[in-house]
C-alpha positions in Angstrom: 0.2 0.0 0.2 2.8 2.4 1.0 4.6 1.6 -2.2 1.5 2.3 -4.4 0.8 5.8 -2.8 4.6 6.8 -3.4 4.2 5.5 -6.8 0.8 7.5 -7.2 2.6 10.7 -5.7 5.5 10.3 -8.1 3.0 10.1 -11.2 1.3 13.2 -10.0 4.4 15.4 -9.4 5.9 14.5 -12.8 2.5 15.7 -14.3 2.6 18.7 -12.4 6.1 19.5 -13.3 5.3 18.7 -17.2 2.2 20.9 -17.0 3.6 23.9 -15.4 6.5 24.0 -18.3 3.4 25.5 -20.7 1.8 27.9 -18.1 -0.4 29.5 -20.6 -2.0 26.0 -21.2 -2.2 25.3 -17.5 -4.2 28.5 -16.5 -6.0 28.2 -20.0 -7.9 25.0 -18.6 -8.7 26.9 -15.4 -10.6 29.5 -17.4 -12.1 26.8 -19.8 -13.6 24.8 -16.7 -15.0 27.7 -14.9 -16.9 29.0 -17.9 -18.1 25.6 -18.5 -19.3 25.6 -14.8 -20.8 28.7 -15.1 -22.8 27.8 -18.3 -24.1 24.6 -16.7 -25.2 26.8 -13.8 -27.3 29.1 -15.7 -28.8 26.3 -18.0 -30.1 24.9 -14.7 -31.4 28.2 -13.4 -33.6 28.6 -16.7 -35.0 25.1 -16.2 -35.4 24.9 -12.6 -36.1 28.8 -11.7 -39.9 28.7 -12.2 -40.4 25.7 -10.2 -40.2 24.9 -6.3 -40.2 21.1 -6.3 -39.0 18.5 -8.9 -39.6 14.7 -8.0 -40.5 15.9 -4.3 -37.0 17.9 -4.0 -37.2 21.4 -3.3 -34.9 24.0 -5.0 -32.3 23.7 -2.0 -31.7 20.1 -2.6 -31.8 20.5 -6.6 -28.8 23.0 -5.8 -27.0 20.5 -3.8 -27.9 17.8 -6.4 -26.2 20.1 -8.8 -23.1 21.0 -6.7 -22.4 17.7 -5.9 -22.6 16.5 -9.5 -20.4 19.1 -10.6 -18.1 18.2 -7.5 -17.8 14.4 -8.4 -17.1 15.6 -12.2 -14.3 17.9 -10.9 -12.5 15.3 -8.9 -12.9 12.9 -11.9 -11.6 15.5 -14.2 -8.5 16.3 -11.8 -7.7 12.7 -10.7 -8.0 10.0 -13.3 -10.4 10.9 -16.3 -7.3 12.2 -18.9 -5.7 9.1 -18.2 -8.4 6.6 -18.5 -9.9 7.9 -21.4 -7.2 6.9 -23.4 -7.0 3.4 -22.4 -9.2 2.0 -25.9 -6.6 3.8 -28.1 -3.7 2.6 -26.1 -5.0 -0.8 -26.6 -6.2 -0.3 -30.2 -2.4 1.0 -31.4 -0.5 -1.0 -29.1 0.8 1.7 -26.8 -0.7 -0.6 -23.9 2.8 -2.7 -24.4 4.9 0.1 -22.8 2.6 0.4 -19.8 2.6 -3.6 -19.5 6.5 -3.9 -19.6 7.3 -1.0 -16.9 7.3 -1.9 -13.3 4.3 -1.4 -11.0 0.7 -1.7 -11.7 -0.6 -0.6 -15.3 -3.8 0.5 -14.5 -2.3 2.7 -11.5 0.0 4.4 -13.7 -2.9 4.7 -16.5 -5.1 6.1 -13.9 -2.9 8.6 -12.2 -0.3 9.7 -15.0 -2.7 12.6 -16.5 -3.8 14.4 -13.2 -5.4 17.7 -14.5 -5.1 20.4 -11.8 -6.8 22.8 -14.4 -10.3 21.3 -13.0 -9.4 22.5 -9.2 -11.6 25.5 -9.5 -14.6 23.2 -10.4 -14.5 22.2 -6.5 -14.7 25.7 -5.3 -17.5 26.7 -7.7 -19.2 23.3 -6.7 -18.8 24.0 -3.1 -20.4 27.4 -3.5 -23.4 26.2 -4.9 -23.7 23.4 -2.3 -23.5 26.0 0.5 -26.0 27.9 -1.7 -28.5 24.8 -1.3 -27.6 24.4 2.3 -28.4 27.8 3.4 -32.1 27.5 1.4 -32.8 24.3 2.8 -31.5 25.5 6.4 -29.5 22.4 6.9 -27.3 22.6 10.4 -24.1 21.3 9.4 -22.2 19.3 11.8 -19.2 17.4 11.9 -20.3 14.1 11.6 -22.7 15.2 8.4 -20.0 16.7 7.0 -17.9 13.8 7.3 -20.5 11.5 5.7 -21.2 13.5 3.0 -17.5 13.7 2.0 -17.2 10.2 2.3 -19.9 9.6 0.0 -19.0 12.0 -2.5 -15.5 10.2 -2.8 -17.4 7.0 -2.9 -19.4 8.1 -5.7 -16.3 9.4 -7.2 -14.8 5.8 -7.1 -18.0 4.4 -8.5 -17.4 7.0 -11.5 -14.0 5.8 -12.0 -15.1 2.2 -11.9 -17.8 2.9 -14.7 -15.1 4.4 -17.0 -12.8 1.7 -16.5 -15.4 -0.9 -17.3 -16.5 0.6 -20.3 -13.0 1.1 -21.6 -11.7 -2.4 -21.1 -14.4 -3.4 -23.5 -12.1 -2.5 -26.1 -10.0 -5.5 -25.2 -12.7 -7.5 -26.9 -13.9 -5.3 -29.7 -12.3 -3.2 -32.5 -14.1 0.1 -31.9 -14.6 1.8 -29.3 -16.4 5.1 -30.6 -19.6 4.1 -29.3 -18.4 3.7 -25.6 -18.0 7.5 -25.4 -21.4 8.2 -27.0 -22.7 6.0 -24.6 -21.2 7.2 -21.4 -21.9 10.7 -22.5 -25.5 10.2 -22.9 -25.9 8.8 -19.3 -24.0 11.6 -17.8 -26.2 14.1 -19.6 -29.1 12.7 -18.7 -28.1 11.9 -14.9 -26.6 15.4 -14.8 -30.3 17.0 -15.4 -32.6 15.0 -13.3 -32.1 13.4 -9.9 -32.6 9.6 -9.3 -35.2 9.9 -7.0 -37.4 10.4 -10.3 -36.6 7.2 -12.0 -39.5 4.4 -11.7 -39.7 0.7 -13.0 -37.3 -0.2 -15.5 -35.1 3.1 -15.4 -34.9 2.4 -11.9 -33.6 -0.7 -12.2 -31.2 0.6 -15.1 -29.9 3.6 -13.3 -29.4 2.2 -9.6 -27.9 -1.5 -10.6 -26.9 -1.7 -14.1 -25.5 1.6 -15.0 -25.6 3.4 -11.6 -24.9 6.9 -12.9 -28.6 7.7 -11.0 -27.3 7.6 -7.7 -23.9 9.5 -8.0 -25.2 12.9 -7.1 -28.3 11.9 -5.5 -27.0 9.6 -2.9 -24.8 12.3 -1.5 -27.8 15.0 -1.7 -30.0 12.9 0.2 -27.3 12.0 2.9 -26.8 16.0 3.2 -30.5 17.2 3.1 -31.5 14.4 5.6 -33.5 12.2 3.1 -31.3 9.3 3.2 -32.8 6.0 4.4 -30.9 3.0 5.8 -32.1 0.9 2.8 -30.7 3.6 0.5 -27.4 3.9 2.3 -27.1 -0.2 2.5 -27.9 -0.2 -1.6 -25.3 2.4 -2.1 -22.2 1.1 -0.5 -23.2 -2.3 -1.6 -23.4 -0.8 -5.3 -19.8 0.6 -5.0 -18.2 -2.3 -3.6 -19.7 -4.7 -6.1 -18.6 -2.4 -9.2 -15.2 -1.8 -7.7 -14.5 -5.5 -7.3 -15.9 -6.2 -10.7 -13.6 -3.2 -12.0 -10.3 -4.8 -11.0 -11.4 -8.4 -12.0 -12.6 -7.2 -15.5 -9.6 -5.5 -16.0 -7.4 -8.4 -15.3 -9.6 -10.4 -17.6 -9.4 -8.0 -20.5 -5.3 -8.2 -20.0 -5.7 -11.6 -20.6 -7.4 -11.1 -24.1 -4.8 -8.4 -25.1 -3.5 -8.8 -28.5 -0.1 -6.5 -28.2 1.2 -4.7 -31.3 4.4 -7.1 -31.2 1.9 -10.3 -31.4 
């Protein structure tokens, strides 16, 4: 465990050094991500500005939901997105060979070699939106509540990572990976706009169990706003555990079917 943490820190430090060598690009990402967040916020203001309740959720809860999804997305963009998103193309053109021949865990290197500090402003902007929602709801923030919410956000960030790796392990078995990006993009856009509590029947099974994008921002929001049930908490923890275990198994299974560039 200690060796893995040292390895992750080394990858992050190397990425920061490379990034700061091109400062204009580095701060350009800050600006671009900040503008994207503001556009998303304005969009939600137009959609939800004329209603007081959506699926039984108040305006304050919706603001917490928006900020939470943006917070998880920000952590995703900072930590692992730019590393994981390239996996299908490295499988296809044989660049994965390099990672498999280097010391250390290949998935660990792929995950943390492309950290993106340019998305850090999203965390502060998301925190401001969450605080706004908390203020509207009149939620009294306690240390246990804050720790519980933070822990759930981190678990949902892990779940998002699991989904990204699972989808990008499929190219071990197929030729084209283009449809994977389309599928993920559509799922995220849908679940970024509406809370999971709206889903019923088939869609609830789909987005709570099979493709659990529906719980990623919904569950932390429920926990912070006091709407979380014991069964909902158990379900969320079970989903994260199952998908995390499956992710690492599926990755190892995919490696066994990898046709390297030298084969």
